[in-house]
C-alpha positions as CSV (number, residue, x, y, z in Angstrom):
1,X,1.7,54.9,-69.3
2,X,0.5,52.7,-70.7
3,X,-1.8,50.3,-68.4
4,X,-1.0,46.0,-69.8
5,X,-3.6,43.3,-69.1
6,X,-3.4,42.0,-65.8
7,X,-1.8,38.4,-65.2
8,X,-2.1,37.4,-61.4
9,X,0.2,34.5,-59.9
10,X,-0.9,31.4,-59.0
11,X,-1.1,31.4,-55.6
12,X,-2.6,28.7,-52.9
13,X,-5.1,29.8,-50.7
14,X,-5.2,28.7,-47.4
15,X,-6.4,31.8,-45.4
16,X,-9.9,33.2,-44.6
17,X,-11.2,33.4,-47.8
18,X,-11.0,32.9,-50.3
19,X,-10.5,29.5,-51.4
20,X,-8.8,28.2,-54.4
21,X,-11.5,28.4,-57.6
22,X,-11.4,24.4,-59.2
23,X,-10.7,24.7,-62.4
24,X,-14.0,23.8,-63.7
25,X,-15.7,26.4,-62.2
26,X,-12.8,28.7,-63.8
27,X,-14.3,26.8,-67.2
28,X,-17.6,27.4,-66.2
29,X,-17.4,31.5,-66.6
30,X,-15.7,31.3,-69.2
31,X,-18.7,30.6,-70.8
32,X,-20.7,32.2,-73.6
33,X,-23.1,34.9,-72.0
34,X,-26.1,35.1,-72.5
35,X,-29.5,37.3,-70.9
36,X,-30.3,37.4,-67.1
37,X,-34.4,36.7,-69.1
38,X,-33.4,34.0,-71.7
39,X,-35.3,30.9,-71.6
40,X,-32.5,29.1,-70.9
41,X,-30.5,31.5,-68.2
42,X,-34.2,30.8,-66.4
43,X,-34.0,27.3,-66.5
44,X,-30.3,27.1,-65.1
45,X,-31.9,29.4,-62.3
46,X,-34.4,26.9,-61.2
47,X,-31.6,24.5,-60.7
48,X,-29.1,26.7,-58.8
49,X,-32.3,27.0,-56.8
50,X,-32.6,23.5,-56.1
51,X,-29.2,22.9,-55.6
52,X,-28.8,25.7,-53.0
53,X,-31.7,23.7,-51.6
54,X,-30.0,20.8,-50.9
55,X,-27.1,22.3,-50.0
56,X,-28.8,24.5,-47.2
57,X,-30.7,20.8,-47.1
58,X,-33.9,22.6,-46.8
59,X,-37.3,22.4,-49.0
60,X,-37.4,26.5,-48.6
61,X,-39.3,27.8,-52.0
62,X,-37.0,31.0,-51.1
63,X,-33.7,29.5,-51.5
64,X,-31.7,32.1,-54.2
65,X,-28.5,34.0,-54.7
66,X,-28.2,37.4,-54.1
67,X,-26.1,38.9,-56.7
68,X,-23.0,40.3,-54.2
69,X,-21.2,39.0,-51.5
70,X,-22.2,37.3,-48.6
71,X,-21.7,40.6,-46.7
72,X,-25.3,41.8,-48.6
73,X,-26.6,38.4,-48.1
74,X,-26.4,39.3,-43.9
75,X,-27.9,42.8,-45.6
76,X,-31.1,40.7,-46.9
77,X,-31.7,39.2,-43.8
78,X,-31.4,42.1,-41.7
79,X,-33.4,44.7,-43.7
80,X,-36.1,42.4,-44.8
81,X,-37.0,40.8,-41.3
82,X,-36.7,43.9,-39.0
83,X,-38.3,46.9,-38.5
84,X,-37.9,50.4,-36.7
85,X,-38.1,49.3,-32.6
86,X,-38.0,45.6,-33.0
87,X,-35.4,43.9,-30.0
88,X,-33.2,41.3,-31.5
89,X,-31.0,39.3,-29.3
90,X,-27.5,39.6,-31.4
91,X,-24.9,36.5,-29.8
92,X,-21.1,38.2,-30.7
93,X,-18.0,36.0,-30.0
94,X,-15.8,37.2,-32.7
95,X,-16.0,39.8,-35.4
96,X,-18.9,39.0,-37.6
97,X,-21.4,38.6,-34.3
98,X,-20.3,42.6,-34.5
99,X,-21.4,42.6,-38.0
100,X,-25.0,41.4,-36.9
101,X,-24.9,44.0,-34.1
102,X,-23.9,46.7,-37.2
103,X,-27.0,46.0,-39.7
104,X,-29.3,45.4,-36.6
105,X,-29.1,49.2,-36.1
106,X,-28.6,50.6,-39.4
107,X,-32.2,48.7,-40.1
108,X,-33.7,50.6,-37.2
109,X,-33.8,47.9,-34.6
110,X,-32.5,47.6,-30.8
111,X,-29.3,45.2,-30.7
112,X,-29.6,42.9,-27.0
113,X,-25.5,41.8,-26.8
114,X,-25.1,38.5,-26.0
115,X,-21.6,38.6,-25.7
116,X,-18.7,35.4,-24.8
117,X,-15.1,35.9,-25.5
118,X,-13.2,36.0,-29.2
119,X,-12.6,31.9,-29.9
120,X,-15.3,30.4,-27.3
121,X,-18.4,29.3,-28.2
122,X,-21.9,30.5,-27.7
123,X,-23.2,30.2,-24.5
124,X,-26.8,28.8,-24.1
125,X,-27.4,29.8,-20.9
126,X,-26.4,33.1,-21.4
127,X,-28.7,33.5,-24.4
128,X,-31.8,32.1,-22.5
129,X,-31.3,34.7,-20.0
130,X,-31.4,37.4,-22.6
131,X,-34.5,35.9,-24.1
132,X,-36.1,35.7,-21.5
133,X,-35.5,38.9,-20.1
134,X,-36.6,40.5,-23.0
135,X,-39.6,38.9,-24.2
136,X,-40.1,41.8,-26.6
137,X,-37.4,40.6,-28.9
138,X,-38.2,38.8,-32.3
139,X,-35.1,37.5,-33.5
140,X,-31.9,36.0,-32.7
141,X,-29.3,36.3,-34.7
142,X,-25.8,34.4,-34.3
143,X,-22.9,33.2,-35.8
144,X,-22.8,29.7,-37.3
145,X,-19.4,29.4,-38.1
146,X,-16.9,32.4,-36.5
147,X,-14.4,32.9,-39.5
148,X,-12.3,35.8,-37.6
149,X,-11.8,32.7,-35.0
150,X,-12.5,29.3,-36.2
151,X,-15.5,28.8,-33.4
152,X,-18.6,26.7,-34.2
153,X,-22.0,27.6,-32.4
154,X,-24.3,24.9,-31.7
155,X,-27.0,25.9,-34.1
156,X,-29.4,23.2,-33.3
157,X,-29.7,24.2,-30.0
158,X,-30.0,27.9,-30.0
159,X,-32.6,27.4,-33.1
160,X,-34.6,25.5,-29.9
161,X,-33.9,27.9,-28.2
162,X,-35.6,30.6,-29.7
163,X,-38.6,28.9,-31.3
164,X,-39.3,28.2,-27.3
165,X,-39.0,32.1,-27.0
166,X,-40.9,33.1,-30.4
167,X,-38.4,34.0,-31.8
168,X,-37.2,34.1,-35.7
169,X,-33.5,32.8,-35.8
170,X,-31.3,34.9,-38.6
171,X,-28.0,32.7,-38.9
172,X,-24.5,33.5,-40.4
173,X,-23.2,30.6,-42.6
174,X,-20.7,31.6,-44.5
175,X,-17.6,29.6,-43.8
176,X,-19.6,26.6,-43.0
177,X,-22.2,26.3,-46.0
178,X,-20.6,22.7,-47.6
179,X,-17.9,22.5,-45.1
180,X,-19.3,21.3,-41.7
181,X,-22.7,19.7,-41.1
182,X,-25.6,22.5,-41.4
183,X,-29.5,21.1,-41.9
184,X,-31.6,24.2,-42.7
185,X,-35.2,22.7,-42.1
186,X,-34.1,19.9,-39.1
187,X,-32.7,22.5,-37.0
188,X,-35.5,25.2,-37.8
189,X,-33.4,27.9,-39.5
190,X,-35.5,31.0,-40.2
191,X,-33.3,32.8,-42.3
192,X,-29.3,32.0,-42.8
193,X,-26.8,33.1,-45.3
194,X,-23.7,32.5,-46.6
195,X,-20.8,33.1,-49.8
196,X,-19.6,31.4,-52.7
197,X,-15.5,32.1,-51.8
198,X,-15.3,29.7,-49.0
199,X,-16.5,25.9,-48.9
200,X,-18.2,25.5,-52.1
201,X,-15.1,26.1,-54.3
202,X,-16.3,28.9,-56.1
203,X,-15.6,33.1,-56.9
204,X,-16.2,35.5,-54.3
205,X,-19.7,37.8,-55.3
206,X,-22.0,36.5,-54.3
207,X,-24.1,35.1,-51.4
208,X,-27.0,32.2,-50.9
209,X,-29.9,32.9,-48.8
210,X,-32.5,31.0,-47.5
211,X,-35.6,32.0,-45.3
212,X,-38.7,29.9,-44.5
213,X,-42.6,29.6,-44.5
214,X,-42.1,31.9,-40.8
215,X,-40.0,34.4,-42.4
216,X,-41.3,35.0,-45.9
217,X,-45.0,35.4,-43.8
218,X,-42.7,38.1,-41.6
219,X,-41.1,40.0,-45.1
220,X,-44.5,40.2,-46.0
221,X,-46.8,41.2,-43.8
222,X,-43.9,44.4,-43.6
223,X,-46.2,47.8,-42.4
224,X,-42.5,49.9,-43.6
225,X,-40.8,49.5,-46.8
226,X,-37.7,47.7,-46.6
227,X,-34.4,50.6,-46.9
228,X,-32.6,49.1,-49.3
229,X,-34.4,48.8,-52.6
230,X,-31.6,46.4,-54.1
231,X,-31.9,43.8,-51.3
232,X,-36.1,44.2,-50.7
233,X,-37.1,40.5,-51.4
234,X,-40.4,41.2,-52.6
235,X,-39.0,42.6,-55.2
236,X,-36.1,40.1,-55.7
237,X,-39.0,37.3,-55.5
238,X,-40.2,38.8,-59.3
239,X,-37.3,37.8,-60.7
240,X,-36.5,34.8,-58.7
241,X,-39.8,33.5,-58.1
242,X,-41.3,30.0,-58.9
243,X,-42.7,31.4,-62.4
244,X,-41.6,31.1,-65.9
245,X,-42.5,34.3,-66.4
246,X,-40.0,36.7,-64.4
247,X,-40.1,40.1,-63.3
248,X,-36.9,42.6,-64.5
249,X,-34.9,43.6,-61.1
250,X,-31.7,43.6,-61.9
251,X,-29.2,42.4,-64.0
252,X,-28.3,39.5,-63.1
253,X,-24.3,38.6,-62.9
254,X,-24.9,35.7,-65.6
255,X,-21.5,34.1,-65.9
256,X,-20.6,34.1,-61.8
257,X,-24.0,32.2,-62.0
258,X,-22.3,29.3,-64.6
259,X,-19.6,29.1,-61.7
260,X,-22.0,28.6,-59.0
261,X,-24.2,26.6,-60.5
262,X,-21.1,24.2,-61.7
263,X,-19.7,24.4,-57.9
264,X,-23.1,22.9,-56.3
265,X,-23.0,20.1,-59.2
266,X,-19.9,19.4,-57.9
267,X,-21.3,19.5,-54.5
268,X,-23.8,17.4,-55.5
269,X,-21.8,14.7,-57.4
270,X,-19.6,14.7,-54.2
271,X,-22.4,14.2,-51.7
272,X,-22.7,16.8,-48.9
273,X,-21.4,13.9,-45.7
274,X,-18.4,13.2,-48.1
275,X,-17.7,16.7,-48.0
276,X,-18.2,17.2,-44.7
277,X,-16.3,14.2,-43.8
278,X,-13.5,15.5,-45.8
279,X,-13.0,19.0,-44.0
280,X,-13.0,16.8,-40.7
281,X,-10.8,14.2,-41.9
282,X,-8.4,16.8,-43.2
283,X,-8.3,19.0,-40.3
284,X,-7.2,16.2,-38.1
285,X,-4.0,15.9,-40.6
286,X,-3.4,19.3,-40.6
287,X,-3.7,19.2,-36.6
288,X,-0.7,16.9,-36.4
289,X,1.4,18.5,-38.3
290,X,0.9,22.0,-36.2
291,X,0.8,20.1,-32.7
292,X,4.4,18.1,-33.8
293,X,6.1,21.9,-34.4
294,X,5.1,22.8,-30.3
295,X,2.0,24.8,-31.5
296,X,-1.7,25.0,-30.0
297,X,-4.8,25.4,-31.5
298,X,-6.6,28.4,-29.9
299,X,-10.1,26.9,-30.4
300,X,-11.4,23.4,-28.1
301,X,-11.5,20.5,-29.9
302,X,-15.3,20.5,-29.0
303,X,-16.2,23.3,-30.7
304,X,-13.2,23.9,-33.7
305,X,-13.9,24.1,-37.2
306,X,-12.2,21.5,-39.8
307,X,-12.4,24.5,-42.2
308,X,-10.8,27.3,-40.7
309,X,-7.6,26.2,-38.2
310,X,-7.0,29.1,-35.7
311,X,-3.3,28.2,-34.3
312,X,-1.3,30.5,-32.0
313,X,2.0,31.7,-32.7
314,X,4.6,30.7,-31.1
315,X,6.8,33.0,-28.4
316,X,9.4,35.5,-30.5
317,X,7.7,34.7,-33.6
318,X,6.9,37.3,-35.5
319,X,3.5,36.3,-37.3
320,X,3.9,38.3,-39.9
321,X,7.1,38.2,-41.2
322,X,5.7,34.3,-41.3
323,X,2.9,35.2,-43.5
324,X,5.2,36.9,-45.9
325,X,8.2,34.8,-46.3
326,X,5.5,32.1,-47.0
327,X,3.6,34.2,-49.7
328,X,7.1,35.3,-51.0
329,X,8.9,32.2,-50.9
330,X,5.7,29.5,-51.5
331,X,2.6,31.9,-52.6
332,X,1.0,30.0,-50.0
333,X,-1.5,32.5,-48.5
334,X,-2.6,31.8,-44.6
335,X,-4.8,34.7,-42.9
336,X,-3.8,36.7,-40.3
337,X,-5.7,37.2,-36.8
338,X,-8.4,39.8,-36.5
339,X,-9.1,42.3,-33.4
340,X,-8.3,40.9,-30.0
341,X,-6.1,38.4,-31.8
342,X,-4.3,40.6,-34.5
343,X,-0.7,39.2,-34.1
344,X,-1.1,36.2,-31.7
345,X,-3.1,33.7,-34.3
346,X,-3.1,32.6,-37.9
347,X,-5.6,31.1,-39.3
348,X,-5.3,28.3,-41.8
349,X,-8.2,27.7,-43.9
350,X,-9.0,24.2,-45.3
351,X,-11.8,25.0,-47.8
352,X,-13.3,23.6,-50.5
353,X,-11.1,22.6,-53.1
354,X,-8.2,23.8,-50.7
355,X,-8.9,21.4,-48.7
356,X,-6.6,18.5,-50.1
357,X,-3.8,16.7,-48.8
358,X,-1.3,18.7,-51.2
359,X,-2.1,21.7,-49.7
360,X,-2.1,20.6,-46.1
361,X,1.7,19.1,-46.9
362,X,2.9,22.2,-48.4
363,X,1.6,24.5,-45.9
364,X,3.4,22.2,-43.6
365,X,6.4,22.3,-45.2
366,X,6.8,26.0,-45.5
367,X,5.7,26.0,-42.3
368,X,8.3,24.3,-40.2
369,X,10.9,25.5,-43.0
370,X,10.4,29.1,-42.3
371,X,9.5,28.7,-38.3
372,X,12.9,26.9,-37.7
373,X,14.9,29.4,-39.4
374,X,13.5,31.9,-37.3
375,X,14.0,29.9,-33.9
376,X,11.2,28.0,-33.2
377,X,12.1,25.1,-31.2
378,X,10.4,21.8,-32.4
379,X,11.9,18.7,-33.7
380,X,12.2,18.8,-37.8
381,X,10.9,16.2,-39.5
382,X,8.0,15.2,-36.3
383,X,5.1,17.0,-38.2
384,X,5.8,15.0,-41.2
385,X,5.9,11.7,-39.7
386,X,2.7,12.5,-37.3
387,X,1.0,13.6,-40.6
388,X,1.4,10.2,-41.9
389,X,0.8,8.5,-38.5
390,X,-2.8,10.6,-39.5
391,X,-3.3,9.2,-42.4
392,X,-2.5,5.5,-41.6
393,X,-4.8,5.4,-39.4
394,X,-7.8,7.4,-40.9
395,X,-7.3,4.2,-43.6
396,X,-7.5,1.6,-41.6
397,X,-10.7,3.7,-39.6
């Protein structure tokens, strides 16, 4: 068998990630590869760090892209900040809080779990109770934007609790960076990680991270080696440090970093708060269309992520059949539920370049045609009218 070149279909990506990649970013990938220690590349690295500081709203010097996906950013935070026997309070209200627990255990730490139902936000009272009951705890870890459920956490209040009980914070911002309000310095976040494939409209494969001075002090004062050589920030800082003379650590993904640079330039040009507002406004349009088709959202409005919409599957509808039809007939991808939500919800992403009116129109119209054919009861055309009225109200505002 002769294997030929791979040419994927053109899809509209409206699942939980990756999101659509902007053409400017795809073009940036095709630029000439140069050495990862080339002085020109080192200059671009400094720009990436500065642009990430803007995206995170921080002045942290240790703000860098890890040369691997968001899960590696997660592990970078945990393996560098946790030593054997450390107690870590972990909030879990979805799948990715569970991954935090795994990271604590694999780093030799002791997880103290604060659990809330999937689809609900983190209960601040329960977190404070756990911190009071475990005064030896060194870290509070939580997910700012839970991708499995579409729930936002009150990151500012959680960080205030952590400081009150002398804990560092580790925050998952994989789905929030660039899509919803996030202020690392103002909120007092100590360690945070994200991904490039969501609201930054970039390709998968890189994980932006940022560490406060308190976190860096913890890393430098460790009494044991970081269990991962590749993710050991004491070593990585030699490559991503402030000096123009970089110590070789690994061969950085040169072209993907071109792509990240371009995506961050685009975010800067749009303006961070404008990007947050765009995601919020587009959520309102999608919401109007979804609700006009007699469907409900899983998450209460006060804690609902605008960039990750979890829609309850109507009774009698095969959720997988709907997703398959959207993919095969409309080249449109939406996501399934995870864990306890499997078969019960769809996850519709409005992230980055995917968060635009034409995508929302395609998604709602495709759902309307599909659900009507499968027997779901609603008024044909009501979704389009509801979206139109929402757009008009936004224009008036």
